[in-house]
N, C-alpha and C positions, 0 to 999 in steps of 0.2 A: 586343355588344348594348347595354350601358350607354353606350358611346361614341356610338352612333348616336342614342340617345335624347337625349343631351347636345347633339349637333349639331342635332337637330330642335327642341329647346327654344331654343337660341341663335338659330336661324333665325326662329322664331316671335316671339321677343322683339325682334329687330332689325326684323322686318316691322312689328310693332306700333308701335314708336317712329318708324319712318320715315314711317308714315301720319300720325302726329300732327305731324310736323315739316313736312309738305307745306304749301305756302301755301294759304290759304283762297281759294277762287274768288270773285271779285268778284260782288256782288249788291246789289240795292236792294229793300227792303220798305217800303212806305209805306201809310199809312192816315190819312184825315181824319176827325176826330171833330167833327161839326157840332153847333152849338147854334143852331137855327133861330130860337128866340124872342129870343135876344140878338144875332143876326146876326154870328156869328163862328164860326171853326173852329180847331181845333188840328191841325196837320199833324205827324205822327210819321214820321220817316224813319230807317230802320235800314240801315246798310251793313256790310260786313265790318270796317270801321274805326271807325265811330262811330254814335251815336244822337243825333238832334236833334229838338227840339220847337219848332215855330214857331207864333206866334199869327197868324191871318189874319183881319183885320177885313173884314167884308163890306159895311160902310157906306162911302159916298163920302168920300174923304179920309183914310181909315184906311190905315196901312201895316203891312206884316208886320214882326214882331219876333221875334228868337230868344229863347226862354224858357229852354231847357235844352240842354246838350250834354255828352256824355261819350264818351271813347274807352276807358273801362275796361269792356270787354265780356267776358263768360264765353266763352272760345275754343271750348270743346266745344259749347256751344249755338249759337254762330255758325257753326261748321263744319257742324252738323246743318242749320241753315237754308240755308246755301249749297248743300247737296246736295239740296234739294227739287227734284224734277223737274217743271218747269212744265207739260209736256205730259200729266202724270198728273192735273192739277187740272181740275175742271169750272168753268164760268163762274159758275153759281149753285147755292147750297145753301140750301134754304128749309124751315123747320119750318112746315107749314100750320096747326098747332094754336095758333100765337101770331101775332096780327096786328100787334103793335107790340113794341118792346123793343130787344134788342141787334142792330142792323143795321149792318154794316160793309162798306165797299167797300175791298178791298185791291189795291194795285198791286205787282206783282212784276216785277223786271227782272234778267235774267241774260244775259250775252253781248249779243246784239242782239235778244233775245226779250223782249217785254213781255206780261204777262198780268194781266187784271183779274178778281178773284174777289169775288163778293158773298156774304156770310154773313148769313142772316136767322134769328136765334135758333137757330143751328146750331153745335154744338161740332165743329170739324174737327180730327182728331188730328195733322195736320201744321202747320196754320196757327195754331190757338188757343194752343199753347204759346209762340208768338212774342209774343202779347199779354201772356201771363203773365210772360215774361221782361222785356219792356219795363216792366211795372208793378213788377217787383222792382227795377229800376234807377233809377226816377224818384222824386222826392219825391211825397208824398201828393197835393198840389194839382194834379199833372200826370197822375195815374193815369187811364187811360181805363176806362170801364165794360166789365168782362168778368168775369162770375161763372160760373166753370167748373162748380161744383156745380149752380147754378140751370139753366144750359143743358143739362147732362146729364140733370137731372131732367125738364125739359120734353120733351126728346127721348125719354126712357124712357116717358113717359106719352102719347106721340103715335105714331100709326101712319100719318101722312100727311106725306110729304116730297116736295118737288120738287128733283130734282138735274138741272140742265140743263147738258149738255155744252157747248153753243154758244149764246150769246146770240141769234144770228140765227134759231134754231129757234122762238123765241117768235112767236106769231101765224101760224105756217104751218099 
């Protein structure tokens, strides 16, 4: 009996380590943080290999410029992001109790599938941790607005949400 328990433990440990050594599936997570008053945006792009932030001037004659880049990413969090199932995500998540505030359009790409998800004052348990991870990695001046506590509080105090599976359903 003890020998079979030892074999079971060894098998479990080797399975655990083999999963961690598997390559992370390629993905791209992008979000643009717009500043309409100043006519520019910051483009955040996260892949399994790196995080970049690009300044995008919206005025004529302005060119894009790379502001920040790192390949020092937390592998366990990156692995979790790469495992997000795009078909499980809806197109729009909206807190109807807040008319302005934290609105983000996220682009996700895996394999040949591209998905756009709009978050309007909504804390999404799979996507919001990506914003939190990005903000942990970047200097303060490049952090995007994302207040987990505030979003959860606003959601707790609201009983009206629109979750729309497919953008084409709007207006039908």
